[in-house]
C-alpha positions in Angstrom: -0.4 0.1 0.3 1.3 3.2 -0.9 1.1 6.5 1.0 -0.4 9.4 0.1 2.3 11.8 -1.5 2.6 15.0 0.4 1.7 18.4 -1.1 4.5 20.5 -2.4 3.5 23.6 -3.1 1.0 26.0 -1.1 -1.9 25.4 -4.5 -1.5 21.7 -3.9 -2.5 21.7 -0.7 -5.3 24.4 -0.7 -6.6 21.8 -3.4 -6.0 19.3 -1.0 -7.7 20.9 2.0 -10.7 22.4 0.1 -11.4 18.6 -0.4 -11.3 17.6 2.4 -14.2 15.5 4.2 -12.3 14.5 7.3 -14.7 16.0 9.9 -18.4 15.5 9.8 -17.9 15.7 5.5 -15.8 18.7 5.8 -12.6 19.8 6.2 -10.7 19.1 9.5 -10.2 23.5 9.5 -13.2 23.3 10.3 -13.0 22.1 13.2 -10.0 23.2 14.6 -12.3 26.6 14.1 -14.9 25.4 15.9 -13.1 25.0 18.6 -11.2 28.4 18.4 -14.6 29.9 17.7 -16.4 28.2 20.7 -13.6 29.1 23.3 -13.2 33.0 22.3 -17.2 33.1 22.8 -16.9 31.4 25.9 -14.2 33.7 27.5 -16.5 36.9 25.8 -19.9 35.5 27.2 -18.6 34.4 31.0 -16.9 38.2 31.6 -19.6 39.5 29.9 -22.2 37.8 32.7 -20.2 38.8 35.4 -19.1 42.4 34.3 -22.0 44.5 35.6 -22.1 43.0 39.4 -18.2 43.4 39.3 -18.4 47.4 38.0 -20.4 48.1 40.5 -19.7 45.7 43.4 -18.2 47.6 46.6 -14.4 47.8 46.3 -14.6 45.4 49.6 -16.1 42.8 47.8 -13.6 42.7 44.9 -15.5 45.3 43.1 -15.1 49.1 41.3 -17.8 50.1 43.7 -19.3 52.3 40.6 -22.8 53.7 40.6 -25.8 51.4 39.2 -26.1 53.4 36.5 -23.3 54.8 35.8 -22.1 50.9 35.4 -24.7 49.9 33.2 -24.1 52.9 30.7 -19.7 51.3 31.1 -21.2 48.1 30.6 -23.9 49.5 27.4 -20.6 51.4 26.2 -18.4 48.5 26.0 -20.7 46.6 23.6 -21.3 49.4 21.3 -17.3 49.9 21.2 -16.6 46.4 20.5 -18.9 46.8 17.4 -17.3 50.4 16.8 -13.9 48.7 16.8 -15.1 45.7 14.3 -14.5 48.8 11.7 -11.3 49.3 12.4 -10.4 44.9 12.6 -12.0 44.6 9.3 -10.3 47.3 7.5 -6.9 46.5 9.3 -7.0 42.8 8.4 -8.2 43.6 4.4 -5.5 46.1 4.0 -3.0 45.8 6.6 -2.7 41.8 8.1 -5.1 38.8 6.6 -7.5 37.7 8.0 -5.7 35.0 10.0 -3.2 37.6 11.4 -5.7 39.6 12.8 -7.6 36.8 14.3 -4.5 35.6 16.2 -3.0 38.7 17.4 -6.6 40.4 18.1 -7.2 37.3 20.4 -3.4 37.3 22.2 -4.7 41.1 23.3 -8.0 39.5 24.5 -6.5 37.2 26.4 -4.1 40.3 27.7 -7.2 41.8 28.6 -9.1 38.9 30.6 -5.6 38.2 32.6 -5.7 41.9 34.0 -9.0 41.5 34.9 -8.2 38.7 37.0 -6.2 40.4 38.3 -7.0 41.6 42.1 -6.2 45.0 41.3 -8.5 47.8 40.9 -6.4 49.6 38.4 -5.7 46.9 36.1 -9.3 46.7 35.5 -9.9 49.7 33.4 -6.7 48.4 31.3 -8.2 45.2 31.0 -11.4 45.9 29.6 -10.3 48.5 26.3 -7.8 45.2 25.7 -11.0 43.0 25.4 -12.7 45.4 23.8 -9.6 46.6 20.9 -8.6 42.7 20.5 -13.2 41.7 19.9 -13.0 44.6 17.3 -10.4 42.5 15.0 -11.3 38.9 15.9 -14.8 39.0 15.5 -15.4 40.2 12.0 -12.3 37.8 10.8 -13.0 34.4 11.8 -16.0 33.8 10.2 -14.0 34.9 7.9 -11.5 32.0 8.0 -14.3 29.2 7.5 -15.1 30.5 3.9 -11.9 30.3 2.9 -11.9 26.5 3.6 -13.9 26.4 0.4 -14.8 27.2 -2.8 -17.3 30.3 -3.8 -19.4 27.1 -4.9 -18.9 24.4 -2.6 -21.8 23.5 -1.4 -20.8 22.1 1.7 -20.2 26.4 2.8 -24.0 26.7 4.3 -23.9 23.6 6.4 -20.0 24.8 7.1 -21.6 28.4 8.8 -24.1 26.3 10.3 -22.1 23.7 12.3 -19.9 27.1 13.1 -22.6 29.0 14.5 -23.3 25.8 16.8 -19.6 26.5 18.4 -21.4 30.3 19.0 -24.3 29.2 21.1 -22.6 26.1 22.7 -19.6 28.4 24.3 -22.1 31.6 25.0 -24.5 28.7 26.3 -21.3 27.5 28.7 -19.4 30.0 30.0 -21.7 31.7 32.5 -22.6 28.7 34.3 -18.9 28.2 34.7 -17.9 31.3 35.8 -20.8 31.9 38.0 -20.1 28.6 39.9 -15.9 30.2 40.0 -17.1 34.0 41.2 -19.0 32.0 44.4 -15.9 30.2 45.0 -12.9 32.8 44.4 -14.6 35.9 43.9 -14.7 38.3 40.1 -10.9 37.1 38.9 -11.3 34.1 39.0 -14.6 34.0 37.2 -12.3 36.6 35.5 -9.3 33.9 35.1 -12.3 31.3 33.3 -12.6 33.7 31.0 -8.2 34.3 30.3 -8.2 30.3 30.5 -10.9 30.3 27.3 -8.8 32.7 25.4 -5.4 30.7 25.8 -7.5 27.4 25.0 -9.3 29.0 21.5 -5.4 30.5 20.3 -4.0 27.1 21.1 -6.6 25.5 19.0 -6.0 28.4 16.0 -2.1 28.1 16.4 -2.5 24.3 15.8 -4.5 24.5 12.8 -2.6 26.7 11.0 -1.7 23.9 8.8 -5.1 22.8 8.4 -5.9 26.4 6.8 -5.7 27.2 3.1 -2.7 29.9 2.5 -5.2 32.4 1.1 -6.0 33.1 4.9 -2.7 35.1 4.9 -3.6 37.0 1.4 -4.4 40.9 2.4 -7.4 41.6 -0.5 -6.6 45.2 -0.6 -3.2 46.1 0.1 -2.0 49.8 1.2 0.9 50.6 -1.2 4.2 51.6 0.1 3.4 55.4 0.3 0.0 54.0 2.2 2.0 52.1 4.5 4.2 54.8 5.3 1.4 57.5 5.9 -0.4 55.3 8.2 1.2 55.9 11.1 0.8 59.5 11.1 -3.2 58.7 9.8 -4.1 56.3 12.9 -2.2 59.5 15.5 -4.8 61.7 13.5 -7.7 59.2 14.8 -6.2 59.2 18.1 -5.9 63.0 18.6 -9.5 63.2 16.6 -11.1 60.9 19.4 -9.4 62.5 22.3 -10.6 65.7 21.3 -14.0 64.5 20.6 -13.9 62.9 24.5 -12.3 65.8 25.9 -15.5 67.7 24.3 -17.5 65.6 26.2 -16.4 65.9 28.9 -16.2 69.5 29.2 -20.3 69.4 28.8 -20.1 67.0 31.1 -18.7 69.3 33.7 -15.0 68.6 33.9 -13.8 72.9 33.8 -16.2 73.5 36.7 -15.6 70.0 38.6 -12.5 68.1 37.4 -12.0 65.6 35.6 -13.0 63.1 38.2 -13.7 59.3 37.8 -17.4 59.9 37.1 -16.3 62.5 34.5 -14.1 60.9 32.8 -15.7 57.1 32.2 -18.7 59.8 31.5 -16.8 61.3 28.9 -16.0 58.4 27.2 -19.5 57.3 27.0 -20.8 60.4 25.5 -17.3 59.7 22.9 -18.5 56.5 21.7 -21.6 57.5 21.7 -20.7 60.4 19.0 -18.4 58.5 17.1 -20.6 55.8 16.4 -23.8 58.4 15.5 -21.4 59.9 13.4 -19.7 57.7 11.9 -23.0 56.0 10.9 -24.1 59.3 9.4 -21.6 58.9 7.5 -21.4 56.2 5.7 -24.8 57.0 4.4 -24.2 60.7 3.6 -20.9 58.7 1.7 -23.2 56.6 -0.5 -26.1 58.0 -1.4 -23.3 61.2 -2.7 -21.1 58.4 -4.7 -21.2 58.9 -8.3 -20.5 55.4 -8.3 -24.2 54.0 -7.1 -26.8 54.2 -9.7 -30.3 54.7 -9.2 -31.1 51.5 -8.8 -28.8 50.9 -5.4 -29.8 54.4 -4.2 -33.5 53.2 -4.4 -32.7 50.2 -2.6 -30.3 52.5 -0.2 -33.5 54.6 0.6 -35.6 51.4 1.7 -32.2 50.3 3.7 -32.4 53.7 5.8 -35.7 52.2 7.9 -34.7 48.5 8.2 -30.9 50.0 9.7 -33.7 52.7 12.0 -35.1 49.3 12.8 -32.3 47.5 13.3 -30.3 50.1 15.6 -33.5 49.9 18.4 -33.4 45.9 18.2 -30.4 46.2 19.6 -31.0 48.8 22.0 -33.3 47.1 23.7 -31.4 43.4 22.9 -28.3 44.2 24.3 -29.0 45.1 27.4 -28.9 41.6 28.4 -25.8 42.3 30.1 -27.1 45.8 31.6 -30.2 47.2 33.0 -31.7 43.1 32.4 -28.4 42.0 34.6 -29.6 44.2 37.4 -33.1 43.6 36.8 -32.4 39.5 37.5 -30.4 40.8 41.1 -32.1 43.2 42.4 -35.8 42.9 40.6 -36.1 38.9 41.0 -37.0 36.5 43.3 -34.3 34.1 42.3 -35.4 30.4 44.1 -38.1 28.8 41.8 -38.7 26.5 44.7 -36.3 23.6 43.6 -32.8 25.9 43.7 -31.7 29.1 43.6 -30.9 30.9 40.3 -27.5 32.6 39.9 -28.8 36.2 38.5 -25.8 35.6 35.8 -27.4 32.6 34.7 -30.1 34.5 32.8 -27.4 35.3 29.9 -28.0 31.2 29.0 -31.4 31.6 28.3 -30.4 33.4 24.3 -28.3 30.6 23.8 -30.2 28.1 24.7 -33.5 30.0 22.6 -32.0 29.9 19.3 -30.2 25.9 20.1 -34.4 24.7 20.8 -35.8 27.0 17.9 -33.0 27.5 15.7 -34.5 24.7 13.5 -38.0 25.8 13.5 -37.8 29.0 12.3 -35.8 27.6 9.4 -38.6 25.2 9.0 -41.3 28.0 9.2 -39.5 30.3 6.7 -38.4 27.3 4.2 -42.6 27.3 4.3 -43.4 30.7 4.3 -41.3 31.3 1.4 -42.0 33.4 -1.3 -45.4 34.3 0.3 -46.0 36.4 4.0 -44.1 38.0 5.6 -41.4 39.9 3.4 -37.8 40.7 4.4 -39.7 44.6 6.3 -42.2 42.2 7.8 -40.0 39.6 9.7 -37.8 42.7 11.0 -41.2 44.3 11.8 -41.5 41.2 13.7 -38.1 41.5 15.1 -38.7 44.8 16.1 -42.1 44.4 17.9 -40.7 41.9 20.0 -38.0 43.3 21.4 -40.0 46.6 21.9 -43.0 44.3 23.7 -40.0 42.4 26.0 -39.4 45.8 27.9 -42.9 46.2 28.0 -43.3 43.1 29.9 -40.5 44.0 32.2 -42.0 47.4 32.7 -45.1 46.1 33.3 -43.9 43.6 36.3 -41.5 46.2 37.4 -44.7 48.0 38.7 -46.3 44.9 39.6 -43.5 43.3 41.7 -41.9 45.8 43.4 -38.5 45.3 45.5 -37.1 42.0 44.4 -40.0 39.9 43.9 -41.1 39.6 40.7 -41.2 35.5 39.8 -37.5 34.2 38.1 -39.8 32.9 34.8 -40.7 36.6 34.2 -37.0 37.2 32.9 -37.0 34.1 31.2 -39.6 34.7 29.1 -38.5 38.3 28.0 -35.3 36.7 27.3 -37.6 34.0 25.3 -38.7 36.8 23.5 -36.0 38.4 22.5 -34.7 35.1 21.3 -37.7 35.1 19.0 -36.8 38.8 17.4 -33.4 38.4 16.9 -34.1 35.1 14.5 -36.7 36.8 12.7 -33.8 40.1 12.3 -30.4 39.4 13.0 -30.1 36.6 10.0 -32.9 38.7 7.9 -30.4 41.9 9.0 -26.9 40.6 7.3 -28.4 38.7 4.2 -30.8 41.9 3.8 -27.3 43.9 3.7 -25.4 41.7 1.5 -28.8 42.2 -1.2 -29.1 46.0 -0.4 -25.9 47.1 -0.6 -24.5 49.1 -3.4 -21.2 47.6 -5.2 -19.0 49.3 -4.7 -19.3 49.9 -1.0 -20.5 46.4 0.1 -17.5 46.3 2.9 -19.0 49.4 3.7 -22.1 48.2 4.1 -21.2 45.4 6.4 -19.4 48.0 8.7 -22.9 49.8 8.6 -24.5 46.6 9.7 -22.1 46.5 12.8 -22.5 49.8 14.0 -26.2 49.2 14.1 -25.4 47.4 17.4 -22.9 50.3 18.8 -25.5 53.4 17.9 -27.9 51.1 19.2 -26.5 50.2 22.5 -24.3 53.8 22.7 -28.3 55.1 22.3 -29.4 52.5 25.5 -26.2 54.3 27.5 -27.5 57.8 27.1 -31.4 56.5 28.1 -29.5 55.2 31.2 -27.4 57.7 32.4 -30.7 60.5 31.4 -32.8 58.9 33.5 -30.7 57.3 36.1 -32.9 60.0 38.4 -35.5 57.7 37.7 -37.3 54.3 38.6 -36.1 51.4 36.1 -39.7 51.4 35.1 -39.6 54.4 33.4 -36.7 53.0 31.3 -38.4 50.0 30.2 -41.5 52.0 29.4 -39.7 54.5 27.3 -37.5 52.1 25.3 -40.4 48.9 24.8 -42.6 52.0 24.2 -40.9 53.9 21.4 -39.1 50.4 19.8 -42.6 49.2 19.7 -44.0 51.9 18.0 -41.7 52.6 15.3 -41.8 48.6 14.7 -46.1 49.1 13.7 -44.7 52.3 11.4 -42.2 49.9 10.3 -44.6 47.1 8.9 -47.1 50.1 6.9 -43.9 50.6 5.7 -43.2 47.5 4.1 -45.3 47.8 1.2 -43.6 50.8 0.2 -40.1 49.3 1.3 -40.8 46.2 -0.5 -41.3 48.1 -3.8 -37.7 49.9 -3.7 -36.1 45.9 -3.1 -37.9 44.2 -5.2 -35.3 42.9 -8.2 -33.3 41.9 -4.9 -36.0 40.4 -2.0 -35.3 36.9 -1.7 -38.3 33.9 -2.3 -36.4 30.9 -0.3 -35.4 30.6 2.6 -32.7 32.4 4.6 -28.8 31.0 4.3 -27.6 30.2 7.5 -24.1 32.1 7.1 -26.0 35.1 7.4 -26.8 34.4 10.9 -23.7 32.3 11.8 -22.0 35.9 10.5 -23.7 38.0 12.7 -23.7 36.2 16.0 -20.0 35.0 15.8 
């Protein structure tokens, strides 16, 4: 029996990888990327599950001792910054690093951030958060790209691959709160953050070990900077940093830095406002650039007009949906009776409801969309349903906040709110990314994807502003305002759906939604 000849060139190795079927009919490289993403999401969602409690807990208990509303605004702004930084991470991969290196370097920065958070020193906590945000901004938009490199464009296994990859996201995010919660009970917050660091370390080990199972194209730079532009890059980066610092100082001044000085509260409030301003300004800039560009055809401009209300709807959806680690974490800790009668729930375990719901409901939703394909609902109507469910989840919490004062709300009410949002996510998130790819002007395909990620950045920025502005009001007011405005917009969006459908008739799908879109958004 002869031993197969080892590939002697990158092209031969790539061909061997593309035809590989060793992992449930897929290239073995998918197994390595599956585990990389599983452990990275474990680290991210594990840290996020206890982040608010760490920020607002007393210093004596190992926390940072900040006020509740400021802590919620910081957690929300942290989430916004991650999505804002994906714009830079995606650009860096396309122009300077390549997808694999951007993913690897981002992972190293994430692990360093978790290690700083794990140190029992208050001074290192903020540095840790900054590093995790930057690292995730580089890793998040690029790790899914590595999966796509395992398949040719016409490979029928591509959608199946992303469905498998998507499961790694939900397994990691489902398990993380249980592990981190147990460790926090034993050794405090810093032991929980250490578990996140270990998870990221396992992700990096898996990524490095699987390097030879990835095609050589993962290191290619799709649109490299010219030597002249590369020389100018440090100056441009310095300009961006100076601009961001200027925005922060303006925000801090408006917060009262001139009269009160740069206190911790004013510094953190200035950061919240600065990230909000940058997120909103960048989004508006993208839209203006596309509408005014001569490269955009009349048909594409029509698509773009129809995309605007969908984008606003997605922004409102994520304004509520991403409160899982902020206001809803507060509801779990201080407004919920955690005794089920059989056992007592740790509040951070509610963070597992969404991934568990995704695992259980995704197959049912996929079957439903197949049966309804080409009929009801259209893309805009699916968006409307998703936005409406997000709004109603907060209306539910507003009602129950009034009905059950203090920590008396039954444990299942918050779980129901999470499940309502999960169904909304399945209606909006995959449809949104798919619609973005179909409605984007050809000359702005990459920028349009960045614009989609900015829905979460802007949504969370708006939520942070509401949290700060309503800090002297009961949480019930917050739930009513955000839930009410989102519900009203959902109804308006549903009324606009015939107009939107006319403007996107030539790109409207008549078949089921590909699983790849859902995987890329969640991952």
